[in-house]
C-alpha positions as a printed NumPy array, in Angstrom:
array([[ -4.895,   7.69 ,  31.931],
       [ -1.883,   5.457,  31.842],
       [  1.302,   6.453,  30.068],
       [  0.742,   3.722,  27.477],
       [ -2.656,   5.068,  26.543],
       [ -1.388,   8.643,  26.284],
       [  1.33 ,   7.493,  23.906],
       [ -1.288,   5.971,  21.591],
       [ -3.557,   9.025,  21.559],
       [ -3.924,  10.495,  18.095],
       [ -6.014,  13.207,  16.491],
       [ -7.143,  12.989,  12.874],
       [ -7.407,  15.928,  10.485],
       [-11.109,  16.265,  11.378],
       [-10.302,  16.585,  15.085],
       [-11.39 ,  13.117,  16.239],
       [ -9.291,  11.774,  19.09 ],
       [ -8.608,   8.036,  19.132],
       [ -6.12 ,   5.533,  20.47 ],
       [ -4.008,   3.324,  18.224],
       [ -1.207,   0.996,  19.157],
       [ -0.185,   0.302,  15.559],
       [  1.352,   2.628,  12.975],
       [ -1.897,   2.688,  10.997],
       [ -2.91 ,   6.355,  10.601],
       [ -6.565,   5.631,   9.819],
       [ -9.083,   7.25 ,  12.139],
       [-11.69 ,   4.658,  13.207],
       [-14.332,   7.361,  13.675],
       [-13.871,   8.689,  10.127],
       [-13.876,   5.114,   8.784],
       [-17.165,   4.339,  10.549],
       [-18.704,   7.484,   9.061],
       [-17.442,   6.605,   5.549],
       [-18.717,   3.014,   5.613],
       [-21.495,   2.534,   3.045],
       [-24.887,   1.655,   4.497],
       [-25.682,  -0.944,   1.817],
       [-24.231,  -2.767,  -1.148],
       [-21.229,  -5.064,  -1.345],
       [-18.831,  -2.414,  -0.013],
       [-20.804,  -2.315,   3.242],
       [-20.078,  -6.023,   3.744],
       [-16.282,  -5.866,   3.64 ],
       [-13.828,  -4.51 ,   6.195],
       [-12.341,  -1.043,   5.883],
       [ -8.863,  -2.184,   4.727],
       [-10.384,  -4.137,   1.83 ],
       [-12.691,  -1.233,   0.973],
       [ -9.731,   1.169,   0.939],
       [ -7.768,  -1.227,  -1.277],
       [-10.56 ,  -1.212,  -3.857],
       [-10.99 ,   2.559,  -3.601],
       [ -7.256,   2.964,  -4.102],
       [ -7.594,   1.173,  -7.46 ],
       [-10.628,   3.322,  -8.361],
       [-13.004,   0.366,  -7.972],
       [-16.463,   1.146,  -6.628],
       [-18.786,  -1.219,  -8.478],
       [-19.144,  -4.917,  -9.184],
       [-18.813,  -4.227, -12.904],
       [-15.434,  -2.64 , -12.242],
       [-14.348,  -5.621, -10.113],
       [-15.303,  -7.994, -12.921],
       [-12.642,  -6.346, -15.104],
       [ -9.96 ,  -7.808, -12.786],
       [ -8.895, -11.392, -12.186],
       [ -9.394, -12.952,  -8.773],
       [ -5.618, -12.975,  -8.326],
       [ -5.293,  -9.268,  -9.162],
       [ -7.838,  -8.384,  -6.47 ],
       [ -6.648, -10.886,  -3.868],
       [ -3.114,  -9.451,  -3.795],
       [ -4.288,  -5.953,  -2.86 ],
       [ -3.187,  -4.909,   0.615],
       [ -6.089,  -5.466,   3.019],
       [ -7.895,  -7.976,   0.827],
       [ -8.308, -11.13 ,   2.909],
       [-10.232, -14.397,   2.512],
       [-13.442, -12.966,   4.023],
       [-13.497,  -9.997,   1.647],
       [-12.772, -12.246,  -1.33 ],
       [-15.659, -14.526,  -0.326],
       [-18.023, -11.546,  -0.089],
       [-16.887, -10.262,  -3.49 ],
       [-17.311, -13.673,  -5.157],
       [-20.821, -14.019,  -3.743],
       [-21.796, -10.499,  -4.775],
       [-20.472, -11.063,  -8.295],
       [-22.376, -14.36 ,  -8.614],
       [-25.602, -12.798,  -7.321],
       [-25.314, -10.23 , -10.109],
       [-24.405, -12.734, -12.84 ],
       [-20.831, -11.441, -12.943],
       [-17.466, -13.034, -12.288],
       [-13.82 , -12.184, -12.012],
       [-11.97 , -11.856, -15.312],
       [-10.308, -15.092, -16.346],
       [ -6.512, -14.997, -16.252]])
C-alpha cells in the first residue's frame, strides 16, 4: 500500500474497511446494503436518498407535500434525482406542491 492509500483508510461502525479521499464519513459498503431494491428510492443516488430520509420522506405521497424548490435545495439533491422524482410523481398521478 502507498502512504496516500493508508491515510484514506477508514473503518465504519460495522467494521467495514474502505478508502475515502474526501471528508464524507459515509461507508460505501453500508450504503450499498441499504439501497432499496425497487421503487423510486432505488433510482436515485445515495446523497439524494439520505437527504429525503433526513426530512422523514420515504414515499411519493410525502414528496408531493413539498414544492419542487423545497426538495431541490436539499443537500445531495441534484438534477438527475429531481428528474427521477418528477417522473415517478407523474407516473403515480402526483406532483410537487405548488408554491
